[in-house]
C-alpha positions, 0 to 999 in steps of 0.5 A: 187901767186899774186892776185891783187885787181882790181878797179871797172872800171878796172874789168869791162873793163877787163871783157868786153874785153876792152882796159886797160893800166897799169901805175906804181906809182913810177913816181907819188910819190915823189920818181919819181917827186917832188910835184906838178909835180907828181900829174900833171903826174898822171892826164896827164897820166890817161887823155891820156889813157882815151882820146884814149878810154882805162882804166888807171890802176895805180898799188900800194901796199896799206895796204898790198894788191896789187892794179891794179886801184885806187880810188881818195883817194888811188891815194892821198896816192900814191902821198905821197908814199916813199917806192918803191916796185920792183917785188922781194918786192911784197911778202914782202910788202904783208907779212909785210902789208906795208901801201903804196908801190909805184910800179916800172917797174918790179912790175907793169909788174908783176901785169899787167900780173897777172891782165890780162893786156897786155900793160904798160906805164912808163917813162923810164925803168931801165937797166944795170948801169955804172960800173956794171962789178964791182957792178953787178947792173942790174935793175930788170926791165929787167928780169921782161920784159923778163918774163912777156908777156906785152908790155912795152912802154917807152922812152928807158932806163934812160939816166944815165945807160949803154945803150949799155949793157942794149941793150945787156942784152935785146938781151940775154934775148930774148926781142924784142926791138922796136923803134916807128917810129924811128931808134935810141934807145932813151935816156929818155930826148934825142931822140937818144942815138946814138945806132941803134934800133934793129927793127923799127915799124910804126903802132900799129898793128905791135906792137900787132903782135910782142907780139902775135908771140913771140917765148917764151910764157913768154917774153914781148916786149919793145917799145921805144918812143922818147920824143917829139921834142919840149920837148927834152933836147939836149944831149950836155946839159944833158950829162954834168949834168948826169956825174956830178950827177953820180959822186956826187952819187958815192961820197955820197956812193949811190948804188942800188935802191937809185941811180935813185931817187938821180940822178934824183933829181940832174938832176932837180937841175942842169937843173933848173927844165928843166927836169920836163916838159921833164919828164911830156911830155914823160910820157904823150906821152908814155901813149897816145901811150900805150892806142892806142896799147891797143885799137888795141890789144883789137880789135883783 
């Protein structure tokens, strides 16, 4: 069973029934963003949560223990983290006492649920990979969202995935997919993938009520938030870059969990770093909205 260590501020907030927002740590490591952008992302997301009156709770594995909420010294260790922890790895990381493990979406959703946190903010979730009909490569993020009653706030799924199949998977798993004041499923760097969102929502209370009225006790909610207009990378520019990055990863024999950091690094290079400010903007935007939802949820 997962028994995470809570930081003092997170423990106090939860005990008092105040709003808390879980944050994954992969995006804050070198596996998510290169230094110093990873540290910038950490501060931007934490501050966005604090500004809305909620408590940020960064998750990670440290010295073989799952943590929800980190001290400043622990955050510095996460910034240097090089070992990803998905939900399936949580038990192994504890049994083998991993020094530092940075948490993915699936691990963070599981840790949030174990800690009693109902709202989680990230950049973009994983999903069904292109060519999955041959490789079977489907991110554990989708299964985790379907099996933990947590609202996941993201800029859709990462743009290099098979987005139509990702939406189909979520439908099959019974996950409500919501679009925040938007009618189209976002594609991370771009506001619209061209795929209609199943359900549009326009205020925080409705999002909270979707979680409250869920048909399956264990099922979570995916709230997709388009990247701010000013920070969007046009689809005409990013699509060619994505295709080249995926082709390069195939030639290099990259597969499984290694695909995401490889492709993101290639995108950064091919866009001359333009993808980094876009990533920072969407992560901060998601954290801001997640905090507003958490505050609404805590208000009852």
